N, CA and C atoms of all chains as a GROMACS GRO file, in nm:
protein
  591
    1MET      N    1  -0.601  -0.600  -7.867
    1MET     CA    2  -0.631  -0.504  -7.762
    1MET      C    3  -0.506  -0.419  -7.734
    2THR      N    4  -0.524  -0.291  -7.730
    2THR     CA    5  -0.412  -0.202  -7.701
    2THR      C    6  -0.413  -0.165  -7.553
    3LYS      N    7  -0.310  -0.092  -7.511
    3LYS     CA    8  -0.302  -0.055  -7.371
    3LYS      C    9  -0.421   0.032  -7.331
    4SER      N   10  -0.462   0.124  -7.419
    4SER     CA   11  -0.575   0.210  -7.382
    4SER      C   12  -0.706   0.131  -7.373
    5GLU      N   13  -0.720   0.029  -7.458
    5GLU     CA   14  -0.840  -0.058  -7.449
    5GLU      C   15  -0.836  -0.141  -7.320
    6LEU      N   16  -0.715  -0.181  -7.284
    6LEU     CA   17  -0.698  -0.255  -7.158
    6LEU      C   18  -0.739  -0.167  -7.039
    7ILE      N   19  -0.693  -0.043  -7.041
    7ILE     CA   20  -0.726   0.051  -6.934
    7ILE      C   21  -0.877   0.074  -6.928
    8GLU      N   22  -0.937   0.089  -7.047
    8GLU     CA   23  -1.082   0.108  -7.058
    8GLU      C   24  -1.158  -0.007  -6.993
    9LYS      N   25  -1.118  -0.128  -7.029
    9LYS     CA   26  -1.186  -0.248  -6.981
    9LYS      C   27  -1.171  -0.263  -6.829
   10VAL      N   28  -1.049  -0.241  -6.780
   10VAL     CA   29  -1.026  -0.254  -6.637
   10VAL      C   30  -1.106  -0.148  -6.561
   11SER      N   31  -1.110  -0.026  -6.615
   11SER     CA   32  -1.181   0.079  -6.540
   11SER      C   33  -1.333   0.058  -6.543
   12SER      N   34  -1.382  -0.017  -6.642
   12SER     CA   35  -1.525  -0.047  -6.641
   12SER      C   36  -1.560  -0.152  -6.535
   13ARG      N   37  -1.459  -0.225  -6.490
   13ARG     CA   38  -1.483  -0.331  -6.390
   13ARG      C   39  -1.448  -0.290  -6.248
   14VAL      N   40  -1.355  -0.195  -6.237
   14VAL     CA   41  -1.313  -0.152  -6.104
   14VAL      C   42  -1.366  -0.011  -6.080
   15THR      N   43  -1.461   0.001  -5.992
   15THR     CA   44  -1.528   0.130  -5.975
   15THR      C   45  -1.461   0.219  -5.871
   16ALA      N   46  -1.368   0.162  -5.793
   16ALA     CA   47  -1.303   0.240  -5.687
   16ALA      C   48  -1.210   0.349  -5.740
   17PHE      N   49  -1.174   0.340  -5.871
   17PHE     CA   50  -1.079   0.436  -5.928
   17PHE      C   51  -1.134   0.501  -6.054
   18SER      N   52  -1.086   0.621  -6.082
   18SER     CA   53  -1.120   0.689  -6.207
   18SER      C   54  -1.037   0.625  -6.319
   19ARG      N   55  -1.077   0.656  -6.442
   19ARG     CA   56  -1.003   0.602  -6.557
   19ARG      C   57  -0.858   0.650  -6.554
   20ARG      N   58  -0.841   0.776  -6.515
   20ARG     CA   59  -0.706   0.834  -6.505
   20ARG      C   60  -0.620   0.760  -6.402
   21ASP      N   61  -0.682   0.727  -6.288
   21ASP     CA   62  -0.609   0.651  -6.185
   21ASP      C   63  -0.568   0.514  -6.237
   22ILE      N   64  -0.661   0.448  -6.308
   22ILE     CA   65  -0.630   0.316  -6.363
   22ILE      C   66  -0.514   0.327  -6.461
   23GLU      N   67  -0.516   0.434  -6.540
   23GLU     CA   68  -0.409   0.454  -6.636
   23GLU      C   69  -0.273   0.466  -6.566
   24ILE      N   70  -0.271   0.542  -6.457
   24ILE     CA   71  -0.146   0.559  -6.381
   24ILE      C   72  -0.101   0.425  -6.323
   25ILE      N   73  -0.196   0.348  -6.272
   25ILE     CA   74  -0.163   0.218  -6.213
   25ILE      C   75  -0.107   0.124  -6.320
   26VAL      N   76  -0.174   0.120  -6.437
   26VAL     CA   77  -0.128   0.031  -6.545
   26VAL      C   78   0.011   0.073  -6.593
   27ASP      N   79   0.032   0.203  -6.611
   27ASP     CA   80   0.165   0.250  -6.654
   27ASP      C   81   0.272   0.216  -6.552
   28THR      N   82   0.240   0.237  -6.424
   28THR     CA   83   0.338   0.209  -6.319
   28THR      C   84   0.368   0.059  -6.311
   29LEU      N   85   0.263  -0.020  -6.331
   29LEU     CA   86   0.277  -0.166  -6.330
   29LEU      C   87   0.379  -0.213  -6.434
   30PHE      N   88   0.359  -0.170  -6.561
   30PHE     CA   89   0.451  -0.215  -6.666
   30PHE      C   90   0.589  -0.151  -6.650
   31GLN      N   91   0.591  -0.026  -6.602
   31GLN     CA   92   0.719   0.040  -6.578
   31GLN      C   93   0.802  -0.036  -6.473
   32SER      N   94   0.734  -0.081  -6.366
   32SER     CA   95   0.807  -0.151  -6.260
   32SER      C   96   0.860  -0.285  -6.309
   33MET      N   97   0.783  -0.350  -6.397
   33MET     CA   98   0.831  -0.477  -6.455
   33MET      C   99   0.951  -0.450  -6.546
   34ALA      N  100   0.942  -0.345  -6.628
   34ALA     CA  101   1.052  -0.310  -6.719
   34ALA      C  102   1.178  -0.274  -6.640
   35ASP      N  103   1.160  -0.198  -6.531
   35ASP     CA  104   1.275  -0.159  -6.449
   35ASP      C  105   1.343  -0.281  -6.388
   36SER      N  106   1.261  -0.373  -6.338
   36SER     CA  107   1.316  -0.493  -6.277
   36SER      C  108   1.400  -0.572  -6.378
   37LEU      N  109   1.346  -0.585  -6.501
   37LEU     CA  110   1.419  -0.657  -6.606
   37LEU      C  111   1.544  -0.580  -6.648
   38ALA      N  112   1.534  -0.447  -6.655
   38ALA     CA  113   1.649  -0.365  -6.694
   38ALA      C  114   1.762  -0.380  -6.592
   39ASN      N  115   1.724  -0.406  -6.466
   39ASN     CA  116   1.825  -0.426  -6.362
   39ASN      C  117   1.870  -0.572  -6.353
   40GLY      N  118   1.828  -0.651  -6.450
   40GLY     CA  119   1.872  -0.789  -6.456
   40GLY      C  120   1.789  -0.885  -6.372
   41GLY      N  121   1.684  -0.834  -6.309
   41GLY     CA  122   1.599  -0.918  -6.225
   41GLY      C  123   1.499  -0.997  -6.306
   42LYS      N  124   1.427  -1.085  -6.239
   42LYS     CA  125   1.320  -1.154  -6.309
   42LYS      C  126   1.185  -1.116  -6.247
   43VAL      N  127   1.081  -1.137  -6.324
   43VAL     CA  128   0.947  -1.102  -6.281
   43VAL      C  129   0.859  -1.226  -6.292
   44GLU      N  130   0.794  -1.260  -6.182
   44GLU     CA  131   0.708  -1.379  -6.186
   44GLU      C  132   0.566  -1.342  -6.146
   45ILE      N  133   0.472  -1.361  -6.237
   45ILE     CA  134   0.332  -1.336  -6.209
   45ILE      C  135   0.261  -1.471  -6.212
   46ARG      N  136   0.220  -1.517  -6.098
   46ARG     CA  137   0.161  -1.651  -6.092
   46ARG      C  138   0.036  -1.660  -6.178
   47GLY      N  139   0.028  -1.767  -6.259
   47GLY     CA  140  -0.086  -1.789  -6.346
   47GLY      C  141  -0.074  -1.719  -6.480
   48PHE      N  142   0.017  -1.622  -6.485
   48PHE     CA  143   0.034  -1.546  -6.609
   48PHE      C  144   0.163  -1.587  -6.679
   49GLY      N  145   0.274  -1.573  -6.607
   49GLY     CA  146   0.400  -1.614  -6.666
   49GLY      C  147   0.517  -1.547  -6.598
   50SER      N  148   0.636  -1.581  -6.645
   50SER     CA  149   0.755  -1.520  -6.587
   50SER      C  150   0.845  -1.464  -6.695
   51PHE      N  151   0.909  -1.354  -6.660
   51PHE     CA  152   1.001  -1.286  -6.751
   51PHE      C  153   1.141  -1.300  -6.693
   52LYS      N  154   1.235  -1.338  -6.779
   52LYS     CA  155   1.373  -1.350  -6.736
   52LYS      C  156   1.464  -1.286  -6.839
   53ILE      N  157   1.587  -1.266  -6.800
   53ILE     CA  158   1.687  -1.212  -6.892
   53ILE      C  159   1.786  -1.322  -6.924
   54LYS      N  160   1.813  -1.338  -7.052
   54LYS     CA  161   1.916  -1.433  -7.092
   54LYS      C  162   2.033  -1.357  -7.150
   55GLU      N  163   2.152  -1.404  -7.115
   55GLU     CA  164   2.273  -1.341  -7.168
   55GLU      C  165   2.312  -1.411  -7.297
   56ARG      N  166   2.333  -1.334  -7.400
   56ARG     CA  167   2.383  -1.389  -7.526
   56ARG      C  168   2.528  -1.347  -7.543
   57GLU      N  169   2.616  -1.444  -7.566
   57GLU     CA  170   2.756  -1.412  -7.584
   57GLU      C  171   2.779  -1.342  -7.717
   58GLY      N  172   2.884  -1.267  -7.725
   58GLY     CA  173   2.922  -1.206  -7.852
   58GLY      C  174   2.963  -1.316  -7.948
   59ARG      N  175   2.945  -1.293  -8.076
   59ARG     CA  176   2.985  -1.395  -8.173
   59ARG      C  177   3.024  -1.330  -8.304
   60GLN      N  178   3.097  -1.409  -8.383
   60GLN     CA  179   3.137  -1.363  -8.514
   60GLN      C  180   3.019  -1.380  -8.607
   61GLY      N  181   2.978  -1.276  -8.674
   61GLY     CA  182   2.867  -1.287  -8.767
   61GLY      C  183   2.905  -1.228  -8.900
   62ARG      N  184   2.804  -1.217  -8.986
   62ARG     CA  185   2.832  -1.167  -9.120
   62ARG      C  186   2.718  -1.076  -9.162
   63ASN      N  187   2.751  -0.966  -9.217
   63ASN     CA  188   2.648  -0.878  -9.273
   63ASN      C  189   2.590  -0.947  -9.396
   64PRO      N  190   2.461  -0.985  -9.392
   64PRO     CA  191   2.405  -1.064  -9.501
   64PRO      C  192   2.404  -0.987  -9.634
   65LYS      N  193   2.406  -0.857  -9.627
   65LYS     CA  194   2.402  -0.777  -9.750
   65LYS      C  195   2.540  -0.767  -9.815
   66SER      N  196   2.638  -0.725  -9.734
   66SER     CA  197   2.769  -0.700  -9.792
   66SER      C  198   2.861  -0.821  -9.783
   67GLY      N  199   2.823  -0.920  -9.700
   67GLY     CA  200   2.906  -1.038  -9.685
   67GLY      C  201   3.026  -1.015  -9.597
   68GLU      N  202   3.035  -0.896  -9.541
   68GLU     CA  203   3.151  -0.861  -9.461
   68GLU      C  204   3.142  -0.922  -9.320
   69ASN      N  205   3.254  -0.963  -9.265
   69ASN     CA  206   3.257  -1.022  -9.132
   69ASN      C  207   3.244  -0.913  -9.027
   70ILE      N  208   3.157  -0.936  -8.929
   70ILE     CA  209   3.144  -0.840  -8.821
   70ILE      C  210   3.135  -0.913  -8.688
   71PHE      N  211   3.171  -0.844  -8.582
   71PHE     CA  212   3.159  -0.903  -8.450
   71PHE      C  213   3.027  -0.857  -8.389
   72ILE      N  214   2.945  -0.952  -8.346
   72ILE     CA  215   2.819  -0.917  -8.282
   72ILE      C  216   2.842  -0.909  -8.132
   73GLN      N  217   2.817  -0.793  -8.076
   73GLN     CA  218   2.842  -0.769  -7.934
   73GLN      C  219   2.756  -0.859  -7.846
   74PRO      N  220   2.806  -0.895  -7.726
   74PRO     CA  221   2.720  -0.970  -7.634
   74PRO      C  222   2.599  -0.886  -7.597
   75LYS      N  223   2.486  -0.949  -7.574
   75LYS     CA  224   2.369  -0.870  -7.535
   75LYS      C  225   2.278  -0.949  -7.443
   76ARG      N  226   2.187  -0.877  -7.382
   76ARG     CA  227   2.088  -0.940  -7.295
   76ARG      C  228   1.953  -0.937  -7.365
   77VAL      N  229   1.884  -1.050  -7.364
   77VAL     CA  230   1.754  -1.055  -7.429
   77VAL      C  231   1.647  -1.101  -7.329
   78PRO      N  232   1.526  -1.044  -7.340
   78PRO     CA  233   1.418  -1.084  -7.251
   78PRO      C  234   1.359  -1.217  -7.296
   79PHE      N  235   1.314  -1.293  -7.199
   79PHE     CA  236   1.261  -1.426  -7.227
   79PHE      C  237   1.135  -1.444  -7.144
   80PHE      N  238   1.028  -1.490  -7.208
   80PHE     CA  239   0.900  -1.506  -7.138
   80PHE      C  240   0.856  -1.652  -7.141
   81LYS      N  241   0.807  -1.700  -7.027
   81LYS     CA  242   0.749  -1.834  -7.021
   81LYS      C  243   0.608  -1.821  -6.966
   82ALA      N  244   0.512  -1.873  -7.041
   82ALA     CA  245   0.373  -1.861  -7.000
   82ALA      C  246   0.346  -1.946  -6.876
   83GLY      N  247   0.260  -1.898  -6.787
   83GLY     CA  248   0.224  -1.970  -6.666
   83GLY      C  249   0.126  -2.083  -6.694
   84LYS      N  250   0.113  -2.171  -6.594
   84LYS     CA  251   0.030  -2.290  -6.609
   84LYS      C  252  -0.115  -2.254  -6.637
   85GLU      N  253  -0.167  -2.159  -6.562
   85GLU     CA  254  -0.309  -2.125  -6.578
   85GLU      C  255  -0.341  -2.078  -6.719
   86ILE      N  256  -0.259  -1.988  -6.773
   86ILE     CA  257  -0.288  -1.937  -6.907
   86ILE      C  258  -0.268  -2.046  -7.012
   87ARG      N  259  -0.168  -2.132  -6.992
   87ARG     CA  260  -0.147  -2.243  -7.088
   87ARG      C  261  -0.271  -2.331  -7.093
   88GLU      N  262  -0.329  -2.357  -6.975
   88GLU     CA  263  -0.448  -2.442  -6.972
   88GLU      C  264  -0.570  -2.370  -7.028
   89ARG      N  265  -0.579  -2.241  -7.002
   89ARG     CA  266  -0.696  -2.167  -7.051
   89ARG      C  267  -0.698  -2.152  -7.203
   90ILE      N  268  -0.581  -2.141  -7.265
   90ILE     CA  269  -0.582  -2.130  -7.411
   90ILE      C  270  -0.590  -2.266  -7.478
   91ASN      N  271  -0.576  -2.373  -7.399
   91ASN     CA  272  -0.589  -2.508  -7.452
   91ASN      C  273  -0.689  -2.588  -7.369
   92PRO      N  274  -0.815  -2.551  -7.374
   92PRO     CA  275  -0.911  -2.619  -7.287
   92PRO      C  276  -0.921  -2.767  -7.321
   93GLY      N  277  -0.934  -2.847  -7.216
   93GLY     CA  278  -0.956  -2.991  -7.237
   93GLY      C  279  -0.830  -3.071  -7.257
   94SER      N  280  -0.715  -3.004  -7.273
   94SER     CA  281  -0.593  -3.081  -7.290
   94SER      C  282  -0.524  -3.097  -7.155
   95SER      N  283  -0.456  -3.210  -7.140
   95SER     CA  284  -0.389  -3.231  -7.012
   95SER      C  285  -0.249  -3.170  -7.019
   96GLU      N  286  -0.203  -3.122  -6.908
   96GLU     CA  287  -0.069  -3.063  -6.900
   96GLU      C  288   0.032  -3.174  -6.886
   97GLU      N  289   0.127  -3.181  -6.980
   97GLU     CA  290   0.227  -3.285  -6.966
   97GLU      C  291   0.363  -3.230  -6.931
   98GLU      N  292   0.386  -3.103  -6.965
   98GLU     CA  293   0.518  -3.049  -6.932
   98GLU      C  294   0.524  -3.009  -6.785
   99ALA      N  295   0.644  -3.006  -6.736
   99ALA     CA  296   0.664  -2.973  -6.595
   99ALA      C  297   0.639  -2.826  -6.568
  100MET      N  298   1.102  -1.053  -5.872
  100MET     CA  299   0.990  -0.968  -5.838
  100MET      C  300   0.859  -1.042  -5.862
  101THR      N  301   0.770  -1.034  -5.768
  101THR     CA  302   0.642  -1.102  -5.781
  101THR      C  303   0.530  -0.997  -5.785
  102LYS      N  304   0.407  -1.047  -5.798
  102LYS     CA  305   0.293  -0.956  -5.803
  102LYS      C  306   0.286  -0.870  -5.676
  103ALA      N  307   0.319  -0.930  -5.563
  103ALA     CA  308   0.316  -0.856  -5.435
  103ALA      C  309   0.413  -0.738  -5.437
  104ASP      N  310   0.531  -0.758  -5.498
  104ASP     CA  311   0.629  -0.648  -5.508
  104ASP      C  312   0.576  -0.537  -5.598
  105ILE      N  313   0.510  -0.577  -5.707
  105ILE     CA  314   0.453  -0.478  -5.799
  105ILE      C  315   0.346  -0.396  -5.726
  106VAL      N  316   0.262  -0.466  -5.650
  106VAL     CA  317   0.158  -0.397  -5.572
  106VAL      C  318   0.222  -0.293  -5.480
  107ASP      N  319   0.332  -0.330  -5.414
  107ASP     CA  320   0.401  -0.236  -5.324
  107ASP      C  321   0.451  -0.112  -5.398
  108ILE      N  322   0.514  -0.136  -5.514
  108ILE     CA  323   0.570  -0.024  -5.591
  108ILE      C  324   0.459   0.070  -5.637
  109VAL      N  325   0.351   0.011  -5.690
  109VAL     CA  326   0.240   0.094  -5.739
  109VAL      C  327   0.174   0.167  -5.622
  110PHE      N  328   0.158   0.097  -5.511
  110PHE     CA  329   0.099   0.156  -5.391
  110PHE      C  330   0.179   0.277  -5.344
  111GLU      N  331   0.313   0.262  -5.343
  111GLU     CA  332   0.398   0.374  -5.301
  111GLU      C  333   0.384   0.494  -5.393
  112LYS      N  334   0.364   0.466  -5.521
  112LYS     CA  335   0.354   0.575  -5.617
  112LYS      C  336   0.218   0.645  -5.612
  113VAL      N  337   0.110   0.565  -5.609
  113VAL     CA  338  -0.022   0.626  -5.620
  113VAL      C  339  -0.096   0.644  -5.488
  114GLY      N  340  -0.049   0.577  -5.384
  114GLY     CA  341  -0.122   0.586  -5.258
  114GLY      C  342  -0.249   0.502  -5.267
  115TYR      N  343  -0.360   0.555  -5.226
  115TYR     CA  344  -0.487   0.482  -5.219
  115TYR      C  345  -0.472   0.361  -5.127
  116SER      N  346  -0.571   0.274  -5.132
  116SER     CA  347  -0.564   0.157  -5.046
  116SER      C  348  -0.489   0.045  -5.117
  117LYS      N  349  -0.404  -0.023  -5.044
  117LYS     CA  350  -0.325  -0.130  -5.105
  117LYS      C  351  -0.415  -0.240  -5.159
  118LYS      N  352  -0.524  -0.263  -5.090
  118LYS     CA  353  -0.618  -0.366  -5.130
  118LYS      C  354  -0.680  -0.331  -5.267
  119ASP      N  355  -0.716  -0.204  -5.283
  119ASP     CA  356  -0.774  -0.161  -5.410
  119ASP      C  357  -0.673  -0.168  -5.524
  120VAL      N  358  -0.549  -0.128  -5.494
  120VAL     CA  359  -0.443  -0.134  -5.595
  120VAL      C  360  -0.422  -0.279  -5.638
  121ALA      N  361  -0.418  -0.370  -5.539
  121ALA     CA  362  -0.400  -0.512  -5.569
  121ALA      C  363  -0.514  -0.564  -5.657
  122ALA      N  364  -0.636  -0.516  -5.631
  122ALA     CA  365  -0.752  -0.560  -5.710
  122ALA      C  366  -0.740  -0.514  -5.855
  123VAL      N  367  -0.690  -0.393  -5.874
  123VAL     CA  368  -0.674  -0.342  -6.011
  123VAL      C  369  -0.570  -0.425  -6.086
  124ILE      N  370  -0.458  -0.451  -6.020
  124ILE     CA  371  -0.350  -0.526  -6.084
  124ILE      C  372  -0.397  -0.668  -6.118
  125GLU      N  373  -0.472  -0.726  -6.027
  125GLU     CA  374  -0.531  -0.858  -6.052
  125GLU      C  375  -0.618  -0.852  -6.178
  126GLU      N  376  -0.700  -0.746  -6.185
  126GLU     CA  377  -0.793  -0.729  -6.298
  126GLU      C  378  -0.718  -0.706  -6.429
  127VAL      N  379  -0.604  -0.637  -6.423
  127VAL     CA  380  -0.523  -0.614  -6.544
  127VAL      C  381  -0.477  -0.747  -6.602
  128PHE      N  382  -0.420  -0.832  -6.517
  128PHE     CA  383  -0.371  -0.960  -6.568
  128PHE      C  384  -0.487  -1.051  -6.612
  129GLU      N  385  -0.597  -1.045  -6.538
  129GLU     CA  386  -0.712  -1.126  -6.576
  129GLU      C  387  -0.767  -1.081  -6.713
  130THR      N  388  -0.773  -0.950  -6.735
  130THR     CA  389  -0.824  -0.898  -6.862
  130THR      C  390  -0.734  -0.941  -6.978
  131ILE      N  391  -0.603  -0.937  -6.957
  131ILE     CA  392  -0.509  -0.980  -7.062
  131ILE      C  393  -0.529  -1.129  -7.091
  132LYS      N  394  -0.543  -1.209  -6.985
  132LYS     CA  395  -0.560  -1.353  -7.004
  132LYS      C  396  -0.689  -1.383  -7.079
  133ALA      N  397  -0.796  -1.313  -7.042
  133ALA     CA  398  -0.926  -1.337  -7.107
  133ALA      C  399  -0.919  -1.302  -7.256
  134GLU      N  400  -0.846  -1.193  -7.286
  134GLU     CA  401  -0.833  -1.151  -7.425
  134GLU      C  402  -0.755  -1.256  -7.506
  135LEU      N  403  -0.647  -1.305  -7.448
  135LEU     CA  404  -0.565  -1.407  -7.515
  135LEU      C  405  -0.644  -1.536  -7.534
  136GLU      N  406  -0.726  -1.566  -7.435
  136GLU     CA  407  -0.809  -1.687  -7.440
  136GLU      C  408  -0.901  -1.682  -7.562
  137GLN      N  409  -0.945  -1.559  -7.597
  137GLN     CA  410  -1.031  -1.540  -7.714
  137GLN      C  411  -0.950  -1.543  -7.844
  138GLY      N  412  -0.820  -1.562  -7.832
  138GLY     CA  413  -0.736  -1.566  -7.949
  138GLY      C  414  -0.688  -1.429  -7.995
  139GLU      N  415  -0.719  -1.327  -7.915
  139GLU     CA  416  -0.680  -1.190  -7.952
  139GLU      C  417  -0.543  -1.157  -7.896
  140LYS      N  418  -0.474  -1.065  -7.963
  140LYS     CA  419  -0.345  -1.025  -7.908
  140LYS      C  420  -0.358  -0.900  -7.822
  141VAL      N  421  -0.262  -0.883  -7.733
  141VAL     CA  422  -0.263  -0.768  -7.643
  141VAL      C  423  -0.133  -0.690  -7.662
  142LYS      N  424  -0.147  -0.563  -7.702
  142LYS     CA  425  -0.029  -0.482  -7.729
  142LYS      C  426  -0.014  -0.375  -7.621
  143VAL      N  427   0.098  -0.381  -7.550
  143VAL     CA  428   0.125  -0.282  -7.446
  143VAL      C  429   0.239  -0.194  -7.497
  144SER      N  430   0.206  -0.076  -7.545
  144SER     CA  431   0.310   0.007  -7.607
  144SER      C  432   0.418   0.041  -7.504
  145GLY      N  433   0.541   0.032  -7.547
  145GLY     CA  434   0.655   0.059  -7.461
  145GLY      C  435   0.703  -0.064  -7.386
  146PHE      N  436   0.618  -0.167  -7.379
  146PHE     CA  437   0.656  -0.288  -7.307
  146PHE      C  438   0.671  -0.407  -7.402
  147GLY      N  439   0.560  -0.441  -7.469
  147GLY     CA  440   0.568  -0.551  -7.565
  147GLY      C  441   0.431  -0.606  -7.599
  148ASN      N  442   0.430  -0.705  -7.687
  148ASN     CA  443   0.304  -0.765  -7.731
  148ASN      C  444   0.292  -0.910  -7.686
  149PHE      N  445   0.170  -0.943  -7.641
  149PHE     CA  446   0.139  -1.082  -7.607
  149PHE      C  447   0.050  -1.137  -7.718
  150THR      N  448   0.090  -1.250  -7.773
  150THR     CA  449   0.009  -1.309  -7.880
  150THR      C  450  -0.012  -1.457  -7.856
  151ILE      N  451  -0.113  -1.510  -7.925
  151ILE     CA  452  -0.140  -1.652  -7.922
  151ILE      C  453  -0.101  -1.709  -8.057
  152ARG      N  454  -0.024  -1.816  -8.054
  152ARG     CA  455   0.014  -1.880  -8.181
  152ARG      C  456  -0.037  -2.023  -8.183
  153GLN      N  457  -0.081  -2.060  -8.303
  153GLN     CA  458  -0.132  -2.195  -8.322
  153GLN      C  459  -0.016  -2.285  -8.365
  154LYS      N  460   0.004  -2.394  -8.291
  154LYS     CA  461   0.109  -2.489  -8.328
  154LYS      C  462   0.042  -2.614  -8.384
  155ARG      N  463   0.096  -2.664  -8.493
  155ARG     CA  464   0.042  -2.788  -8.550
  155ARG      C  465   0.087  -2.908  -8.469
  156ALA      N  466   0.013  -3.018  -8.485
  156ALA     CA  467   0.055  -3.143  -8.421
  156ALA      C  468   0.188  -3.185  -8.484
  157ARG      N  469   0.274  -3.244  -8.404
  157ARG     CA  470   0.400  -3.293  -8.460
  157ARG      C  471   0.446  -3.415  -8.382
  158ARG      N  472   0.537  -3.487  -8.447
  158ARG     CA  473   0.591  -3.605  -8.382
  158ARG      C  474   0.703  -3.563  -8.289
  159GLY      N  475   0.702  -3.616  -8.169
  159GLY     CA  476   0.809  -3.581  -8.076
  159GLY      C  477   0.856  -3.705  -8.006
  160ARG      N  478   0.936  -3.684  -7.907
  160ARG     CA  479   0.993  -3.797  -7.834
  160ARG      C  480   0.989  -3.765  -7.686
  161ASN      N  481   0.952  -3.860  -7.608
  161ASN     CA  482   0.960  -3.843  -7.464
  161ASN      C  483   1.108  -3.848  -7.427
  162PRO      N  484   1.161  -3.738  -7.376
  162PRO     CA  485   1.306  -3.734  -7.350
  162PRO      C  486   1.351  -3.832  -7.243
  163GLN      N  487   1.258  -3.874  -7.158
  163GLN     CA  488   1.295  -3.966  -7.051
  163GLN      C  489   1.300  -4.111  -7.099
  164THR      N  490   1.197  -4.151  -7.175
  164THR     CA  491   1.190  -4.291  -7.216
  164THR      C  492   1.239  -4.312  -7.358
  165GLY      N  493   1.244  -4.202  -7.438
  165GLY     CA  494   1.289  -4.217  -7.575
  165GLY      C  495   1.179  -4.265  -7.670
  166SER      N  496   1.059  -4.293  -7.616
  166SER     CA  497   0.952  -4.343  -7.702
  166SER      C  498   0.890  -4.229  -7.783
  167GLU      N  499   0.849  -4.263  -7.904
  167GLU     CA  500   0.790  -4.162  -7.991
  167GLU      C  501   0.647  -4.129  -7.950
  168ILE      N  502   0.614  -4.003  -7.951
  168ILE     CA  503   0.478  -3.963  -7.917
  168ILE      C  504   0.430  -3.856  -8.015
  169ILE      N  505   0.299  -3.842  -8.024
  169ILE     CA  506   0.243  -3.734  -8.106
  169ILE      C  507   0.215  -3.616  -8.013
  170ILE      N  508   0.269  -3.502  -8.046
  170ILE     CA  509   0.239  -3.383  -7.969
  170ILE      C  510   0.120  -3.317  -8.039
  171ASP      N  511   0.008  -3.309  -7.966
  171ASP     CA  512  -0.115  -3.256  -8.024
  171ASP      C  513  -0.100  -3.112  -8.068
  172GLU      N  514  -0.187  -3.072  -8.159
  172GLU     CA  515  -0.187  -2.930  -8.195
  172GLU      C  516  -0.231  -2.851  -8.073
  173ARG      N  517  -0.178  -2.735  -8.058
  173ARG     CA  518  -0.209  -2.657  -7.939
  173ARG      C  519  -0.183  -2.510  -7.965
  174ARG      N  520  -0.229  -2.430  -7.871
  174ARG     CA  521  -0.202  -2.287  -7.881
  174ARG      C  522  -0.100  -2.250  -7.776
  175VAL      N  523  -0.008  -2.163  -7.813
  175VAL     CA  524   0.092  -2.117  -7.716
  175VAL      C  525   0.088  -1.965  -7.708
  176MET      N  526   0.123  -1.916  -7.589
  176MET     CA  527   0.127  -1.773  -7.568
  176MET      C  528   0.271  -1.728  -7.584
  177THR      N  529   0.291  -1.623  -7.662
  177THR     CA  530   0.426  -1.572  -7.678
  177THR      C  531   0.431  -1.424  -7.641
  178PHE      N  532   0.549  -1.381  -7.605
  178PHE     CA  533   0.572  -1.240  -7.573
  178PHE      C  534   0.684  -1.187  -7.658
  179LYS      N  535   0.661  -1.072  -7.720
  179LYS     CA  536   0.768  -1.007  -7.796
  179LYS      C  537   0.792  -0.871  -7.732
  180ALA      N  538   0.911  -0.854  -7.681
  180ALA     CA  539   0.944  -0.728  -7.613
  180ALA      C  540   0.952  -0.614  -7.714
  181SER      N  541   0.912  -0.496  -7.672
  181SER     CA  542   0.921  -0.378  -7.758
  181SER      C  543   1.067  -0.335  -7.771
  182GLN      N  544   1.094  -0.254  -7.872
  182GLN     CA  545   1.230  -0.201  -7.891
  182GLN      C  546   1.276  -0.126  -7.767
  183LEU      N  547   1.182  -0.051  -7.708
  183LEU     CA  548   1.211   0.027  -7.588
  183LEU      C  549   1.258  -0.061  -7.472
  184LEU      N  550   1.185  -0.172  -7.452
  184LEU     CA  551   1.220  -0.263  -7.343
  184LEU      C  552   1.353  -0.331  -7.371
  185LYS      N  553   1.373  -0.374  -7.496
  185LYS     CA  554   1.499  -0.439  -7.533
  185LYS      C  555   1.617  -0.345  -7.508
  186LYS      N  556   1.596  -0.220  -7.543
  186LYS     CA  557   1.701  -0.120  -7.525
  186LYS      C  558   1.730  -0.100  -7.375
  187ALA      N  559   1.623  -0.088  -7.296
  187ALA     CA  560   1.639  -0.067  -7.152
  187ALA      C  561   1.715  -0.184  -7.089
  188ILE      N  562   1.684  -0.305  -7.136
  188ILE     CA  563   1.749  -0.424  -7.081
  188ILE      C  564   1.898  -0.422  -7.111
  189ASN      N  565   1.935  -0.366  -7.226
  189ASN     CA  566   2.075  -0.365  -7.264
  189ASN      C  567   2.154  -0.246  -7.211
  190THR      N  568   2.084  -0.140  -7.174
  190THR     CA  569   2.157  -0.027  -7.118
  190THR      C  570   2.142  -0.023  -6.966
  191GLY      N  571   2.042  -0.097  -6.915
  191GLY     CA  572   2.018  -0.095  -6.772
  191GLY      C  573   1.956   0.036  -6.726
  192ALA      N  574   1.921   0.120  -6.823
  192ALA     CA  575   1.864   0.251  -6.789
  192ALA      C  576   1.715   0.238  -6.764
  193PRO      N  577   1.660   0.327  -6.682
  193PRO     CA  578   1.516   0.327  -6.664
  193PRO      C  579   1.450   0.346  -6.800
  194SER      N  580   1.346   0.267  -6.825
  194SER     CA  581   1.290   0.263  -6.960
  194SER      C  582   1.162   0.342  -6.972
  195VAL      N  583   1.086   0.306  -7.070
  195VAL     CA  584   0.951   0.352  -7.098
  195VAL      C  585   0.926   0.497  -7.056
  196LYS      N  586   0.835   0.520  -6.966
  196LYS     CA  587   0.796   0.657  -6.930
  196LYS      C  588   0.837   0.690  -6.787
  197PRO      N  589   0.845   0.818  -6.755
  197PRO     CA  590   0.878   0.856  -6.616
  197PRO      C  591   0.773   0.810  -6.517
   0.00000   0.00000   0.00000
């Protein structure tokens, strides 16, 4: 499913808004999550999951092609953990053992 | 940031009734979950892709007791951030679209 299919589906279920309005809401929704992460914040959507930023330290690496030594700059990477509800829904009938 | 904060931000941008905006956002996440439940992936351009991956059963260990256990086969949800999002996270600049 793509973003436009998502917008299509949501607008078929929510009649209070036009398709265009739904599109603006969906875009603003993901934009606000992206902005929060870009500012180093975390995003928690109950039942869906949480997004966090992890800091990766710089390290000495090697260009696999040329074999030359290079320094890999420190960077921030996004990290996602699925929420309890979705974990259970994609695994029906299994008991949750992790915390 | 929680869902309530997102509702506030979207509400400030689009106006309308906060209750209606909250209902749409609820429906967005529900639609994504339902799609993943069917084993389908969800691609949000500019943000990232949500996919379901099948994990095989494997032998593991209870970290508390040390006893060996079988971890059943299961499905896990993964998220892969788009290049745009990764870039925004590293520059701290406003990302995606205006």
